[in-house]
C-alpha positions as CSV (number, residue, x, y, z in Angstrom):
1,M,-74.9,-31.5,-37.9
2,L,-75.4,-27.9,-37.0
3,A,-77.1,-27.2,-40.0
4,E,-79.6,-30.1,-38.9
5,L,-80.3,-28.1,-35.7
6,N,-82.7,-25.8,-38.0
7,S,-84.5,-28.0,-40.0
8,D,-85.1,-31.5,-38.2
9,Q,-87.7,-32.4,-35.7
10,W,-87.8,-31.0,-32.0
11,K,-89.9,-33.5,-29.5
12,P,-90.6,-33.6,-25.9
13,M,-87.7,-33.7,-23.6
14,P,-86.9,-37.4,-22.4
15,T,-86.6,-38.8,-19.1
16,K,-85.0,-41.2,-17.3
17,S,-88.1,-43.9,-18.1
18,D,-87.8,-43.7,-21.7
19,R,-85.7,-46.5,-23.3
20,I,-83.5,-45.9,-26.4
21,E,-83.0,-49.2,-27.6
22,G,-80.6,-47.8,-30.6
23,L,-78.3,-47.1,-27.7
24,D,-78.4,-50.8,-26.7
25,G,-77.5,-51.8,-30.1
26,L,-74.2,-49.3,-30.2
27,R,-73.4,-50.7,-27.0
28,F,-73.4,-54.1,-28.1
29,I,-71.3,-53.2,-31.2
30,A,-68.9,-51.3,-28.8
31,A,-68.6,-54.6,-26.6
32,M,-68.4,-57.0,-29.5
33,S,-65.6,-54.6,-31.1
34,V,-63.6,-55.2,-27.7
35,L,-64.0,-58.6,-27.8
36,L,-63.1,-59.3,-31.5
37,G,-59.9,-56.8,-31.1
38,H,-58.6,-58.6,-28.1
39,A,-59.5,-62.3,-29.5
40,V,-57.4,-61.5,-32.6
41,Q,-54.8,-60.1,-30.3
42,F,-55.0,-63.1,-28.4
43,L,-54.5,-65.3,-31.4
44,M,-51.3,-63.3,-32.4
45,L,-49.4,-63.4,-29.0
46,R,-49.7,-67.4,-29.3
47,Q,-48.5,-67.0,-32.8
48,R,-51.8,-68.7,-34.4
49,I,-52.1,-66.0,-37.0
50,E,-49.8,-63.5,-38.9
51,M,-50.2,-59.9,-39.3
52,T,-52.3,-59.3,-42.6
53,T,-54.5,-56.3,-43.8
54,P,-57.9,-57.8,-42.3
55,V,-56.0,-59.0,-39.0
56,W,-54.7,-55.5,-38.5
57,F,-58.3,-54.1,-38.7
58,I,-59.9,-56.3,-36.2
59,A,-56.7,-56.0,-33.8
60,H,-57.3,-52.3,-33.7
61,L,-61.4,-52.8,-33.5
62,N,-61.0,-52.5,-29.5
63,N,-59.7,-48.9,-29.9
64,F,-63.3,-48.2,-31.5
65,G,-65.2,-50.2,-28.8
66,M,-63.5,-48.0,-26.0
67,T,-64.2,-44.6,-27.3
68,S,-67.8,-46.0,-28.2
69,F,-68.3,-47.0,-24.5
70,F,-66.9,-43.6,-23.0
71,V,-69.1,-41.4,-25.5
72,L,-72.2,-43.5,-24.7
73,S,-71.6,-43.4,-20.9
74,G,-71.6,-39.5,-21.5
75,F,-74.6,-39.6,-23.6
76,V,-76.6,-42.0,-20.9
77,I,-75.6,-40.5,-17.6
78,H,-76.4,-37.2,-18.8
79,V,-80.0,-38.2,-20.3
80,N,-80.6,-40.3,-17.0
81,Y,-79.0,-38.2,-14.1
82,H,-78.7,-34.5,-15.5
83,A,-82.0,-33.5,-13.0
84,V,-81.1,-35.9,-10.2
85,V,-77.6,-34.3,-9.4
86,Q,-78.9,-31.0,-9.2
87,Q,-81.3,-31.9,-6.6
88,K,-81.0,-32.3,-2.7
89,G,-79.7,-35.6,-2.0
90,G,-79.2,-36.3,-5.6
91,L,-75.5,-37.0,-5.4
92,R,-76.0,-40.0,-2.9
93,Q,-78.6,-41.3,-5.3
94,F,-76.5,-40.9,-8.3
95,F,-73.4,-42.5,-6.7
96,F,-75.5,-45.3,-5.5
97,A,-77.0,-46.1,-8.8
98,R,-73.8,-46.2,-10.5
99,W,-72.0,-48.2,-7.7
100,S,-74.9,-50.7,-7.7
101,R,-74.7,-50.9,-11.4
102,L,-70.8,-51.7,-11.7
103,Y,-69.7,-53.2,-8.5
104,P,-71.8,-56.3,-7.8
105,L,-70.4,-58.4,-11.2
106,F,-66.8,-56.6,-11.0
107,F,-66.6,-57.9,-7.2
108,V,-67.7,-61.3,-8.4
109,V,-65.3,-61.4,-11.2
110,F,-62.6,-60.0,-8.8
111,V,-62.9,-62.4,-6.4
112,W,-63.2,-65.4,-8.4
113,G,-60.0,-63.9,-10.0
114,L,-58.2,-63.8,-6.9
115,Y,-59.3,-67.0,-5.8
116,Y,-57.9,-68.7,-9.2
117,N,-55.0,-67.1,-9.4
118,W,-54.0,-67.8,-5.9
119,K,-55.3,-71.5,-6.1
120,Y,-52.5,-72.0,-8.9
121,N,-50.0,-69.8,-7.5
122,E,-50.4,-67.3,-10.6
123,L,-50.9,-64.3,-8.2
124,S,-48.3,-61.5,-8.6
125,Q,-46.7,-60.4,-5.6
126,D,-46.7,-57.0,-7.0
127,F,-50.3,-57.2,-7.6
128,I,-51.2,-57.6,-3.7
129,P,-50.3,-53.9,-2.4
130,H,-52.6,-52.3,-5.2
131,I,-55.7,-54.3,-4.3
132,F,-57.2,-51.4,-2.5
133,R,-57.0,-49.2,-5.6
134,Y,-58.6,-51.9,-7.7
135,L,-61.5,-52.0,-5.2
136,T,-62.2,-48.5,-5.0
137,F,-61.8,-48.3,-8.8
138,T,-58.8,-45.5,-8.5
139,E,-56.2,-47.9,-10.2
140,S,-55.9,-46.1,-13.4
141,W,-56.3,-42.3,-12.4
142,F,-52.4,-42.2,-11.8
143,Y,-49.2,-43.9,-13.3
144,W,-48.8,-46.3,-10.1
145,P,-45.2,-47.9,-10.6
146,Q,-45.5,-51.6,-9.0
147,D,-42.2,-52.6,-9.7
148,H,-40.0,-49.5,-10.8
149,A,-40.5,-50.7,-14.2
150,L,-44.0,-51.7,-15.1
151,S,-47.1,-49.7,-14.0
152,I,-50.2,-51.8,-12.4
153,M,-51.9,-50.9,-15.7
154,N,-49.9,-53.2,-17.7
155,S,-50.3,-55.7,-15.4
156,R,-51.2,-59.1,-17.1
157,D,-52.9,-60.3,-14.2
158,R,-56.5,-61.6,-15.4
159,V,-58.1,-60.6,-12.4
160,V,-57.8,-56.9,-13.8
161,A,-57.5,-57.5,-17.2
162,V,-59.8,-55.0,-18.4
163,M,-60.7,-52.9,-15.3
164,W,-58.8,-50.0,-16.0
165,S,-61.8,-48.8,-17.7
166,L,-64.2,-49.3,-14.8
167,S,-61.5,-47.0,-13.1
168,T,-62.0,-44.3,-15.8
169,E,-65.6,-44.5,-15.7
170,W,-65.4,-44.1,-11.9
171,L,-63.4,-41.0,-12.3
172,F,-66.2,-39.5,-15.4
173,Y,-68.9,-40.0,-12.2
174,C,-66.7,-38.0,-10.2
175,A,-66.3,-35.3,-12.3
176,Y,-70.0,-35.2,-13.8
177,P,-71.6,-33.5,-10.9
178,L,-69.2,-30.4,-11.3
179,F,-70.4,-29.3,-14.7
180,A,-73.8,-31.2,-15.1
181,G,-75.6,-27.7,-14.0
182,R,-74.0,-25.9,-16.2
183,L,-74.4,-28.3,-19.3
184,S,-77.9,-28.8,-18.6
185,K,-78.6,-25.0,-19.2
186,L,-77.0,-25.3,-22.6
187,R,-79.1,-24.9,-25.9
188,G,-78.6,-27.4,-28.7
189,R,-76.5,-25.2,-30.9
190,A,-74.3,-24.3,-28.2
191,A,-73.7,-27.9,-27.2
192,G,-73.2,-28.4,-31.0
193,V,-70.5,-25.9,-31.0
194,L,-68.6,-27.4,-27.9
195,I,-68.7,-31.0,-29.3
196,A,-66.8,-29.4,-32.1
197,V,-64.4,-27.4,-29.9
198,A,-64.3,-30.3,-27.4
199,G,-63.1,-32.5,-30.6
200,I,-60.2,-29.9,-31.6
201,I,-59.1,-29.7,-28.2
202,S,-58.7,-33.6,-27.9
203,L,-57.0,-33.5,-31.1
204,M,-54.5,-31.1,-29.9
205,I,-54.1,-32.8,-26.7
206,C,-54.0,-36.6,-28.0
207,V,-51.7,-36.1,-30.7
208,P,-48.6,-34.3,-29.0
209,L,-48.9,-36.9,-26.1
210,S,-49.0,-40.1,-28.3
211,L,-46.1,-38.6,-30.0
212,Y,-43.9,-37.3,-27.0
213,G,-45.3,-39.3,-24.4
214,A,-42.0,-40.9,-23.8
215,T,-40.1,-37.7,-24.0
216,I,-42.3,-36.5,-21.0
217,G,-41.8,-39.7,-19.3
218,E,-37.8,-39.4,-19.6
219,W,-38.2,-35.8,-18.6
220,L,-40.2,-36.9,-15.5
221,G,-37.5,-39.8,-14.6
222,V,-39.9,-42.6,-15.0
223,A,-38.2,-45.8,-15.2
224,N,-40.1,-47.1,-18.2
225,P,-41.0,-44.1,-20.2
226,Q,-42.7,-46.1,-23.2
227,E,-45.2,-47.7,-20.9
228,F,-45.8,-44.4,-18.9
229,S,-46.5,-42.8,-22.7
230,Q,-49.1,-45.7,-23.3
231,W,-50.8,-45.1,-19.8
232,L,-50.7,-41.3,-20.7
233,W,-52.5,-41.5,-23.9
234,Y,-54.7,-44.8,-23.8
235,Y,-55.2,-45.7,-20.3
236,S,-55.3,-42.5,-18.3
237,P,-58.7,-41.3,-17.6
238,W,-57.8,-37.7,-18.0
239,I,-57.2,-38.1,-21.6
240,R,-60.5,-39.7,-21.9
241,L,-62.5,-37.1,-20.1
242,P,-63.2,-35.6,-23.5
243,E,-64.8,-38.3,-24.7
244,F,-67.3,-38.5,-22.2
245,V,-67.8,-34.7,-22.2
246,I,-68.5,-35.0,-25.9
247,G,-71.2,-37.8,-25.1
248,A,-72.7,-35.5,-22.5
249,L,-73.0,-32.5,-24.9
250,A,-74.5,-35.0,-27.3
251,A,-77.2,-35.7,-24.9
252,Q,-77.8,-32.1,-24.2
253,I,-78.8,-31.5,-27.7
254,Y,-81.1,-34.5,-27.4
255,L,-82.5,-33.2,-23.9
256,T,-83.4,-30.0,-25.4
257,G,-85.5,-31.5,-28.0
258,F,-83.5,-32.1,-31.2
259,R,-83.9,-35.2,-33.2
260,F,-82.6,-35.9,-36.8
261,G,-85.2,-36.5,-39.6
262,R,-85.1,-40.3,-40.7
263,T,-83.2,-39.6,-43.8
264,S,-80.8,-37.3,-41.8
265,A,-80.1,-39.7,-39.2
266,D,-79.3,-42.3,-41.7
267,L,-76.9,-40.0,-43.8
268,C,-75.2,-38.8,-40.7
269,A,-74.5,-42.3,-39.5
270,A,-73.2,-43.4,-42.8
271,A,-71.1,-40.6,-42.9
272,C,-69.7,-40.8,-39.3
273,L,-69.1,-44.6,-39.9
274,S,-67.3,-43.6,-43.2
275,A,-65.1,-41.3,-41.2
276,V,-64.2,-44.1,-38.8
277,A,-63.3,-46.5,-41.6
278,L,-61.2,-43.2,-43.4
279,M,-59.1,-43.1,-40.2
280,F,-58.8,-46.8,-39.7
281,T,-57.4,-46.8,-43.2
282,L,-55.0,-43.9,-42.9
283,M,-53.7,-45.3,-39.6
284,F,-53.0,-48.4,-41.1
285,A,-51.8,-46.9,-44.7
286,T,-49.4,-44.5,-42.7
287,S,-48.4,-47.1,-40.0
288,S,-49.0,-43.6,-38.0
289,P,-47.8,-43.7,-34.4
290,I,-51.0,-42.3,-33.2
291,G,-53.0,-45.6,-33.6
292,G,-53.9,-45.8,-29.9
293,V,-55.8,-42.1,-30.3
294,D,-57.4,-42.6,-33.8
295,T,-60.8,-42.8,-32.2
296,T,-60.4,-40.3,-29.4
297,I,-59.8,-38.1,-32.4
298,L,-63.2,-39.3,-34.0
299,A,-65.7,-38.8,-30.8
300,P,-67.4,-36.2,-32.2
301,C,-68.5,-38.8,-34.9
302,F,-69.6,-41.3,-32.0
303,A,-71.5,-38.9,-30.6
304,V,-73.5,-38.0,-33.6
305,L,-74.0,-42.1,-34.2
306,C,-75.6,-41.5,-30.6
307,L,-77.6,-38.9,-31.4
308,A,-78.8,-40.6,-34.7
309,A,-79.7,-43.6,-32.9
310,T,-82.5,-41.7,-30.9
311,T,-84.4,-41.3,-34.3
312,K,-86.4,-44.6,-34.0
313,T,-87.9,-44.4,-37.3
314,S,-84.5,-44.4,-39.2
315,L,-83.0,-47.5,-40.8
316,Y,-79.9,-47.2,-38.6
317,A,-81.9,-47.0,-35.5
318,R,-84.1,-49.7,-36.4
319,L,-81.1,-52.1,-37.3
320,L,-79.5,-51.3,-33.9
321,S,-82.8,-51.9,-32.1
322,M,-83.3,-55.3,-33.3
323,R,-83.8,-57.8,-30.7
324,L,-80.3,-59.6,-30.9
325,M,-78.8,-56.3,-30.6
326,V,-80.8,-55.2,-27.7
327,S,-80.1,-58.4,-25.8
328,G,-76.4,-58.0,-26.5
329,G,-76.4,-54.4,-25.4
330,E,-78.3,-55.7,-22.1
331,A,-75.4,-58.2,-21.8
332,S,-72.6,-55.7,-22.9
333,Y,-71.0,-55.2,-19.3
334,S,-70.7,-59.2,-18.7
335,L,-69.5,-59.4,-22.1
336,Y,-66.7,-57.1,-21.2
337,L,-65.8,-58.3,-18.0
338,L,-66.1,-61.9,-18.9
339,H,-64.3,-62.6,-22.2
340,P,-60.5,-62.4,-20.9
341,W,-61.5,-65.6,-19.0
342,L,-63.3,-67.4,-21.8
343,F,-60.0,-66.9,-23.7
344,H,-58.1,-68.6,-20.8
345,M,-60.1,-71.3,-20.1
346,S,-60.3,-72.1,-24.0
347,E,-56.5,-72.4,-23.7
348,I,-56.1,-74.3,-20.4
349,T,-59.1,-76.7,-21.4
350,G,-57.1,-77.8,-24.4
351,V,-60.0,-76.2,-27.1
352,F,-57.8,-73.6,-28.1
353,P,-54.8,-75.4,-29.5
354,R,-57.1,-78.0,-31.1
355,M,-59.4,-75.5,-33.1
356,A,-58.3,-73.7,-36.2
357,P,-57.9,-69.8,-35.4
358,L,-61.3,-68.9,-37.3
359,F,-63.4,-71.5,-36.1
360,W,-62.0,-70.8,-32.2
361,L,-62.9,-67.3,-33.1
362,C,-66.6,-67.6,-34.1
363,A,-67.2,-70.2,-31.1
364,T,-65.5,-67.6,-28.7
365,V,-67.8,-65.0,-30.1
366,V,-71.1,-67.3,-29.5
367,T,-69.9,-68.7,-26.1
368,A,-69.2,-65.1,-25.1
369,F,-72.6,-63.7,-26.1
370,V,-74.2,-66.8,-24.4
371,A,-72.1,-66.4,-21.1
372,A,-72.9,-62.6,-21.1
373,R,-76.7,-63.5,-21.3
374,I,-76.5,-65.6,-18.5
375,S,-74.4,-63.3,-16.5
376,Y,-76.8,-60.5,-16.7
377,L,-79.9,-62.5,-16.2
378,C,-78.4,-64.3,-13.1
379,I,-75.9,-61.7,-11.5
380,E,-76.2,-58.3,-12.9
381,R,-80.0,-57.6,-13.0
382,P,-80.9,-59.2,-9.8
383,A,-78.1,-57.8,-7.7
384,L,-79.0,-54.2,-9.1
385,R,-82.8,-54.9,-8.1
386,F,-81.8,-56.2,-4.8
387,L,-79.5,-53.2,-3.8
388,R,-81.6,-50.7,-5.1
389,N,-85.0,-52.2,-3.7
390,N,-83.3,-52.8,-0.3
391,F,-80.8,-50.2,0.1
392,F,-82.1,-47.2,-1.6
393,Q,-85.6,-45.6,-3.0
394,A,-84.4,-44.2,-6.5
395,R,-86.4,-41.2,-7.3
396,S,-87.0,-39.1,-10.4
397,A,-87.3,-35.1,-10.2
398,P,-87.8,-32.4,-12.4
399,S,-84.9,-30.5,-13.8
400,P,-84.5,-27.4,-12.2
401,S,-83.4,-25.6,-15.3
402,F,-86.2,-26.1,-17.2
403,A,-88.9,-25.5,-14.3
404,P,-90.0,-22.0,-13.2
405,G,-89.6,-21.1,-9.7
406,P,-92.4,-21.1,-7.4
407,D,-91.7,-17.5,-6.5
408,S,-92.9,-16.8,-10.5
409,I,-96.3,-18.2,-9.6
410,T,-96.8,-17.1,-5.9
411,K,-95.7,-13.7,-5.8
412,G,-98.2,-10.9,-4.7
413,S,-100.8,-13.4,-2.7
414,S,-101.5,-12.5,0.7
415,A,-102.7,-15.8,1.3
416,L,-99.6,-17.3,0.5
417,E,-97.7,-15.0,2.2
418,S,-99.6,-15.5,5.4
419,G,-99.3,-19.3,4.9
420,T,-102.9,-20.1,4.4
421,I,-101.9,-21.4,0.8
422,G,-99.0,-22.7,-0.4
423,L,-97.6,-24.5,-3.5
424,E,-95.2,-27.5,-3.6
425,E,-93.4,-28.5,-6.6
426,E,-94.4,-31.7,-7.3
427,M,-93.8,-32.9,-10.7
428,V,-93.2,-32.1,-14.4
429,Y,-96.0,-33.3,-17.4
430,R,-95.2,-33.4,-20.7
431,V,-97.7,-34.0,-23.2
432,T,-97.8,-34.4,-27.1
433,R,-101.2,-33.7,-29.0
434,T,-101.8,-35.2,-32.6
435,N,-104.2,-35.4,-35.1
436,P,-106.8,-32.7,-34.3
437,L,-110.5,-32.8,-35.7
438,E,-112.2,-30.0,-37.3
439,P,-113.5,-27.5,-35.0
440,T,-117.5,-27.3,-34.2
441,A,-117.5,-23.4,-35.4
442,G,-120.9,-22.6,-35.6
443,S,-122.5,-24.6,-32.7
444,S,-124.8,-23.0,-30.4
445,S,-122.9,-23.9,-27.2
446,A,-119.2,-23.7,-27.9
447,T,-116.7,-24.3,-30.7
448,V,-114.4,-26.9,-29.5
449,Q,-111.5,-28.9,-31.3
450,C,-110.4,-32.3,-30.5
451,W,-107.2,-33.6,-30.2
452,E,-105.6,-37.1,-29.5
453,V,-103.3,-37.0,-26.5
454,S,-101.0,-39.6,-28.0
455,E,-97.8,-39.3,-25.6
456,A,-97.8,-38.2,-22.0
457,E,-95.7,-38.7,-19.0
458,L,-95.5,-37.5,-15.4
459,I,-92.2,-37.3,-13.6
460,G,-91.6,-36.3,-9.9
461,K,-90.2,-36.8,-6.5
462,R,-93.1,-39.4,-5.9
463,I,-94.4,-40.4,-9.3
464,N,-93.0,-41.7,-12.5
465,A,-95.7,-42.5,-15.1
466,K,-96.4,-42.9,-18.7
467,L,-99.6,-42.4,-20.9
468,A,-101.6,-45.8,-21.0
469,G,-103.8,-45.7,-24.2
470,T,-105.0,-42.5,-25.9
471,G,-106.1,-39.5,-24.0
472,I,-108.2,-36.8,-25.4
473,D,-108.5,-33.1,-25.2
474,W,-111.7,-31.0,-26.2
475,M,-110.1,-27.8,-26.5
476,H,-112.8,-25.0,-26.4
477,V,-111.6,-22.4,-28.8
478,S,-112.3,-18.7,-27.4
479,P,-112.6,-15.8,-29.8
480,D,-110.9,-13.6,-27.0
481,G,-107.4,-15.4,-27.3
482,F,-107.8,-17.7,-24.3
483,W,-108.5,-21.1,-25.1
484,Q,-109.6,-23.7,-22.5
485,P,-108.2,-27.3,-22.7
486,D,-110.4,-30.2,-21.3
487,V,-108.5,-33.2,-20.9
488,R,-108.7,-36.9,-19.9
489,A,-105.7,-39.1,-20.1
490,Q,-104.8,-42.1,-18.1
491,F,-101.5,-43.2,-16.7
492,V,-99.6,-46.4,-15.4
493,T,-96.6,-45.7,-13.0
494,A,-93.3,-47.5,-13.2
495,D,-94.6,-49.6,-10.2
496,G,-97.9,-50.4,-12.0
497,A,-100.2,-48.1,-10.5
498,V,-103.5,-46.9,-12.7
499,V,-103.6,-43.3,-12.3
500,L,-106.3,-41.0,-14.0
501,M,-105.7,-37.6,-14.8
502,R,-108.4,-34.6,-15.7
503,Y,-107.6,-31.1,-16.0
504,T,-108.9,-27.7,-17.4
505,G,-107.1,-24.3,-18.1
506,L,-106.4,-21.3,-19.9
507,V,-103.8,-21.0,-22.7
508,E,-103.0,-17.5,-23.8
509,Q,-102.8,-17.4,-27.9
510,T,-99.9,-15.0,-28.0
511,E,-98.3,-14.0,-31.2
512,R,-94.8,-15.6,-29.9
513,L,-96.9,-19.2,-29.0
514,K,-98.5,-19.0,-32.6
515,A,-95.1,-18.6,-34.4
516,A,-93.6,-21.2,-32.2
517,T,-96.2,-23.6,-33.0
518,R,-95.9,-22.6,-36.7
519,S,-92.1,-23.1,-36.7
520,D,-92.2,-26.3,-34.3
521,Q,-90.0,-24.4,-31.8
522,P,-90.0,-24.3,-27.9
523,T,-91.2,-20.9,-26.0
524,E,-90.1,-19.7,-22.6
525,W,-92.1,-20.0,-19.6
526,G,-92.9,-16.2,-19.5
527,E,-94.0,-16.0,-23.3
528,Q,-97.4,-17.0,-22.9
529,Y,-100.2,-17.5,-20.1
530,M,-100.7,-21.3,-19.9
531,R,-102.0,-22.5,-16.3
532,L,-104.1,-25.5,-15.4
533,S,-106.1,-26.8,-12.7
534,I,-105.6,-30.7,-12.2
535,T,-107.3,-33.4,-10.4
536,F,-106.0,-37.3,-10.2
537,N,-108.1,-40.4,-9.3
538,T,-106.3,-43.5,-8.4
539,G,-107.2,-46.7,-6.2
540,D,-103.7,-47.5,-5.3
541,A,-103.0,-46.7,-1.7
542,R,-99.4,-45.8,-2.6
543,Y,-100.6,-42.6,-4.5
544,S,-103.5,-41.9,-2.6
545,W,-102.0,-38.4,-1.9
546,L,-102.9,-37.8,-5.6
547,N,-106.7,-38.1,-4.7
548,G,-106.3,-35.7,-1.4
549,S,-105.0,-32.9,-3.1
550,F,-105.6,-30.1,-5.6
551,F,-102.8,-29.2,-8.4
552,V,-102.1,-26.0,-10.5
553,A,-99.5,-26.1,-13.3
554,A,-97.6,-23.6,-15.5
555,G,-96.8,-24.4,-19.0
556,R,-94.5,-23.6,-22.1
557,M,-94.2,-24.9,-25.5
558,L,-91.8,-27.5,-26.5
559,G,-92.7,-27.5,-30.4
560,T,-95.9,-27.9,-32.4
561,G,-98.4,-30.0,-30.4
562,R,-95.9,-30.5,-27.3
563,V,-96.4,-28.8,-23.9
564,E,-94.3,-29.2,-20.8
565,Y,-96.0,-28.1,-17.4
566,A,-94.3,-27.6,-14.0
567,V,-97.1,-28.8,-11.6
568,Y,-97.4,-27.7,-7.9
569,R,-99.5,-29.4,-5.5
570,V,-101.7,-26.5,-3.3
571,T,-101.2,-27.4,0.4
């Protein structure tokens, strides 16, 4: 993978508004892996099927699913929130956003479970004292004995059947702001090296813990050393944290502009899936005792699968982006939380005993998918919108690690020093220009080269907009090395406002800029003089501040035809 960093395509940095449908497909595969693994285990516990080679493989798919979830979580969280958690008030926004995503459906399922088990006298008295830990998503953080023999992690109560993973996710969210700033400063190669290092560290930690966890439990005086060992190397969020970090490192590679080529993405995906299949086969063939951490060891492979899914033109990404896969990915959280209840309901209604195991499995998969979509459309999405619209105004902001500070623009101006004129950082503007025409060399007025503005976005505290249609850049080509863009582009904001943008400026054709353009590489802020003067036009009252202000910007190259600007409002 590191070799690819030198040869594949570099594209503009993504933002929270971007949607990578391939990741939805991966999320659906992860959820289905957990569902199938648990379903086969359910059949085995009821002695409906015997252990065979295919059954063994399917029964262990939940390991694959959980590691996929955690690596995906690191990838998505870092892409969406790497800038947010570093700005003022960003931590509050981050935690509210994640809480509003997880808690509504969790609370519905949790309350329903309490009521159901209370009504049918199935509520364990050992469970009651630990309710607070479940409600605060801290139940898996430590090994909490509930009856001096079993921990709350191994409670078979359906109220909390799979909720250890929510506790693990919440620990990830608490840890993420501690390293997000440093992680955001890494370049792609450094992040790639750290993925390999994190994978090696996971191997060095997980294997000994899985082999000697019970011994550690005995040394600590735990009443049930075997169960403690299972918590230590499977349920414990501390052992899962490298999976999240590896996903975030892969996201940083993505954020710095790296993309696999179409063929490279397919080859890397095939190689990683082959590695996962090989590990499963070795676990089966050797009856290895490290079967619980096999996918933790392979977390770097799952990270590469996430990164390959961002190459939308690859066959791999196109398969993941099919409508069925995306729909399933959207509802994956519901699928994960609801499937234990579907197993139970099929049993108490008499459906389970009457159906052949294979037919029951197929019917359960279809029913779970339909139930998950209904839950997503009727509970998850409305609750998320209600909470965010009524209790918190989500904002996007440019990443401080990629924007030049105001001092680099304002230094030395007496008007600025006196307070007559000021600059306020307002947004980040990223633009991709393609399909240039031949310059009008020899014209009696000016030499102009026309470019299409094919991709663009405005991301800031008060605006989140994407290009609507194709813009145009009449770039004036000057023999003195200072080219002059003349751009008109139209945007639609996330809340539906139409914003027109026009700017001119100066772009110094330095040797560093020319070399970066030829090699499709980014430049640093100080390696060229790239400045804009910008005006906006909108009829939407919510964005009237754009009409009444003048904007300037400083820019740098992200690669051939791709530019990033830090935009400041002149006050």
